[in-house]
N, C-alpha and C positions, 0 to 999 in steps of 0.2 A: 452436479450441484447447480442450482438455479442462480446463485450469486457468483458473478464473475469479478475477479480482482484484476484491475487494470493498472496496478502499481508500476509494473515494468514499462508500460506505455508512457506514464507521466514522468518516470525517471528518464526515459529516453528523450522526451520533449524538453526536459530541463538539463539534459546532458550531465546527469548525476549518477555516479556509481553507487552500488549497494553499500560499499564501505563508507563513502561520504555521507550518504543518507543515514546510515547506522550511527555514525559519530554525531551528526547534527540532531538526530531525533533522540538519541540516548538508548537505543535498543541494540541488542547483539545482532551480528550478521545472520546468525542462525534463525532468530525469531523473525527478522524481516524476510528472510528467504522463505520461511514457512508461510508467511502471509502472502508474499509475492506469488508463490506457486499455487495458492488456493487450498493449501492443506490445513490452514488454521480453522479451528472450530468457532472462533469468534474474535472480535477485536474490541478493545476498550475504547470508549469515547475519547479519553485523554490521549491515547496513542494515535487515534485517527486525527485528532486535532493537531497534534505535533507534526504528523506527516503532512497534513494539509498546509500548515504554516510554513514548513521548510520548502515544500514543493510549490507553494503559492497556487493552491487549487482548492476545489470544493470536494466534499466527500463523494458526490455523484461522479466526479472525474475518476475516482479510484474504484468505487463499488458500482456494479451494474446488475440489474435483475433481468434474466432471460427465462421465460417460461419454458418448461420442459415440453418437448413435443412428443 
């Protein structure tokens, strides 16, 4: 996939566990894990907004585009 999910990087920078982020964002651990591992087919803007608010970051800190070679 050309879209890279850097959620684990931002969580590490903020020293936040998946459980803590899950509680603060209001998503299940399973759904956040699917997003974190890049297995999600999409992400809702309100979910992205909540994650960015909790992690104090921009969407571009979490989502990255890399062209396939």
